[in-house]
N, C-alpha and C positions, 0 to 999 in steps of 0.2 A: 289714822291721820287722813284728813280729806285732801282733795286736790290742791286747794288754796294753801293749806298748811305745808304740804309737800313742796309747793312752789316757793313759799317763803323760806323754807329750810334750804332749798337749793340756791336761792339768791343769796342767803346769808353766807353760805359756804363760798359761793363765787366771789362775793365782795371781800371776804376774808383773804382769799387767795390773791385777788387783784391787788390788795394792799401790801402783800409780802414782797420783799426785795428781789425774790427770784423769778419774777414774771419775765417772760420773753418779750422782746420788742414787738413781735407781731401779734401778741395776745390782745384781744379786745378787752378794754378795761385796765390795761397796764397803768400803773401809778408812776407818774413822771414828776419828781420833785421840782419845784419852781426855782429853788436856789440849791445848787449842788453842795454848798458848804454851810447850809442852814440859812433860814430866813432872817433878815435883819431884825434884831430885837428878840429872836428866839434861839440864838446859837447855843445857849446853855441847855436848852431842852431838846436839841436835835436828837432824834432816835428814840424819844420817849414813846412808849407804846400807845397807840390809839385805842379807844374803847368802842366796841361794836355791840349794839343792843338789839336783840331780836324783836320783831313786831309783837305787840300785845293783843292784837285782834285782826280780823280779816281785812280791814281797810287801814290798818296801821302801817308804818314804814320801818325799815331797818334804819337805826340811828347810829351815827358816828359822832363821837365827841373826843375831847382831849387831843385836838389837832395842833401840833406845833411845827410840823414839817409840811407847809402848804404844798399842794400838788394838784396835778391834773390826771384824771382817769381818761385815757385816750381811746376813742371809738372812731375808727375810720370806715367809711362806707366801701362797698365793693367798687372797684375801679370802673366797672361797666355802668354803675349808677351815679358815680360821683359828679356833682355839679360844680365843684371848686369852692363852694361856700362852706363856712365853718361857724359853729356856735359853741360858746362857752355856756355851760349850764350851772347856775348857782342855786343849790337847794336851800330851802328854808329850814327853820327850826328855832326861831326866836333868838338867834345868836347863842343858843345853849347847846345845840347839836345840829347835825345835818340829816335831813330825811333823804338818805343817800340813794334809795331806789325809786320811790314814788315821785320824787322831784329831782331825780338825777339820772341814774343808769337806765331806768325805763324810758325816760325822755330821750336819752342818747341813742338808744336802740331804735326808737321811732324816727329820730332825725336821720339815722343811717339808712332807714328804709326808704326815705325820700331823697337820698343822695347827698345829705349834708354831714360833713365831719363834725363830731361832737366831742366836747372836752368837759367832763364834770369837774367843777372846781371845789376842792377841799380847802376852804379858807379858815383862818383863825377865828375863834369864837369869843366875842367880846363880853357876853353876858353869862358865860358858864361860871359856875361857882369857883371862886378863887382866881378868876382870869385877871390878868393885868393888861389885856389887849383892849383896843378900842376899834369901833367900826371904821372910822375915817383914818385912823392911824395904821391899822393892820389888815383888816378885811379888804379895804379899798386897795392897799398896796399889793395884796395877793391877786386881786382882779386885774390890776394894771400890769403886773408881772406876767399874768397868764396871757393877756392880749399881746404883749411884746414877745413872749416866748413863741406863740403860734406864728406871728409874723416872721420871726427869725428862722423858723423851720418850714415856712410855707411851701417852698419848692420841694422839700423832702416829702411832705405829706400831700402834695398835689392840691394845695389850697391857693386861692386867689387872695393875696394880702389886702386887697381892697374890699373883700366880702367876708369880714369876720364880725360876728355879732355876739351879744351877750344876752342871756335869758335868765331871769331871776324869779323865784317863787318866794312869797312872804318876806322873811328877812333877807333872803337872797335877792329879792326885788330891790331892797334898799341898797345892797351892794352894786347891783346892776345900774341903778339910777346914779349912784355916785360915780361909777366908772364912765357913765355916759355924759356927765356934766362936769367932771373934774379930770381933765386929760391934758397931755402935752404931745408935742410933735416928736419927741425923742430927746435923749441927752447925749449929744455927740461927743462930749468931753469925758464921759464915763468910761472907765477902763473895761467894764463889762460890755461886750458888743450887743448883748440882748437889750441893754438899756438904750441903745441907739434907736430902737424902733419906736414908732408912735404908740401911745397907749389909748388912742381913741377907737372905740368900737364903731363899726359901720352900720349897725342896727341894734336896737334894744327891744326886748320882749319882756313885758312885765305882767306876771300872772299873780293875781291877788297880792300886789306888793305891800310890804309893811312900811309905808311912807306917809308923811304929812305933806300935803300939796304946797304949803307955804314954805317948805324947806327945799323944794326942788328948783334949782336954778337953771331954767330953760333959756337957751339962746338959739340963734339961727344956726349954730354949729352942732346942736344936739342931734344925734342920729335919728333917722326914721324909726318910728315907735309903734309897737303893737301892745295894746292894753286889754286885759280881760279879767273879770271877776264875776261873782254872784251878787245879786242885789241884797241878799240876806247876809252878806259879809260886811258888817257895818263900816269898818275902817276903810278898806280898799274901795268900796262902792261910793264912799264920800270923797275920797282923795283923787281917784283916777279921772273922773270927769273934769275936775279942775286942771289936772295936768294936761289932759287932752286939749282943753281950751287954750292953755298957755302955749302948747306946741303949735296949735293953729295960728295963734297970734304972732308967733315967731317965724311962721312960714315953714315949719318942719312937717313933713308928711306923717300922718298918724291915722291909726284905725283903732276904734274902741268897741268892745263887746261887753255888755252886762247882761248876764243870764238871770232869769227870775229867781232861781234857787240853786243851791249847791253848797252854800256855806264856805268855810275856809279850809284850806289844806287838802283838797281832793287830789291834787297831783295828777299823775297819769298811771292808771292801772289797767292794762289791756284786758284783764279778765273781769273788770268791774261791771256787774249787770244791774246796778241800781237804776231806778227809772228816770232820775233827773237827766235832762238832755245834756247838761254841761259835762257830765262824767265821760260819756262816750263821744260827744260831738265837738269838744273845744279844739282838738288838734286839727279837725277838718277846717275850722275857721283859720287857724294858724297857717295851714298849708296853702290856703287860698292867698293869704297875705304874702307868704314867702314866694309864691309864684309871681305875684304882682311886682315884688321887689327884686326878682331875679335870683333868689336863694335856692329855689327848688322848682322842678317842672310843675306845670299845671296838672291837676288831677284829670285822668281820662274822662271824656264826656260820657254820660250815661247812655247806654244803648237804647235806641228807639224801639218801642214795642209796635 
C-alpha cells in the first residue's frame, strides 16, 4: 500500500466514524443532524444507513450517497486562530453522491488552518437512482437550514452571525447559488426557534459550479461572490463569466478566476503533485479574497532576500 492509498484508507475510516451517532461534541467532523426529528419530507427514512464508497484511484474521492438525514460535519478552528467567520462547504457529485473529502472535509481542514469555522453540508441528493428529492425543494432546504442552524449557535461556536458564507463545488455550487439568491430574513411565527434566523449567507464561493447563467437570479442583495474554474471545464467556464458580469451590474462585489487548465472536479487534495497550477494554487487565491472580505487574515508577506 502506497502513502496515498494509506491516506485514503485513513480518511475513509475517519469519515465513517464521523458519521456514527457516538461522536463526541468536541470531535472534529462530528455529524450534527439539521433536524432532530427528521428532515421535512424524509421522516419515514430517518435513520436509514448512508452508503460510503472508497476512492477508485489516486485522485478520486470518498463518496457518500443515500442521504436522508441531512447534517453538518462540524470543524472548528483553534481558538487562537479563529477569526469569527464560518463557511458551509457543499460538496459536488452530480446530485448523485457527495465527494465528501476532496470537496468537503479536506476543504474544511484548510479553512480551519486560516481561522475559519467550517461545516460540511450533507444534503439530500435529487438525481440519485430512485430519489424522490429535488434540488430546489430539498437540497436548497438543507442549505437554508444549515445557515439558520449556524446562526442559532453562533455564540456557542464563537462565530460572528454576520460572517457566515457558503462554498459549493460542482453540484454543490448549484446549491450554494440557490441559497445565495433564494433566502428570507427568518420566520418569526415558526414554532422552531432555529427557523427564526435569516437564511441569507454573507458570502458565496463557487468552485466550478454546475449552473447555467440564465437561471441565476442576481440582485443587489446577492452576497459578495468568489468564482473559480478551469478554462477547459466547458460548462463552468461558460457560465461564471456571465454570472460575474451580472453581479457587477447589480453592484455586488465579485472576484473571478479562470485558470488555463485543470478540468472539472479537482477539489482540494493537499498531497496533489500534478503540474497544473490550479491544483496547488487555487486556495491561495481564495485566501487573498477572504482576507479582503474580512473572513481570514492576510497571508504573511514574503521575506525579503
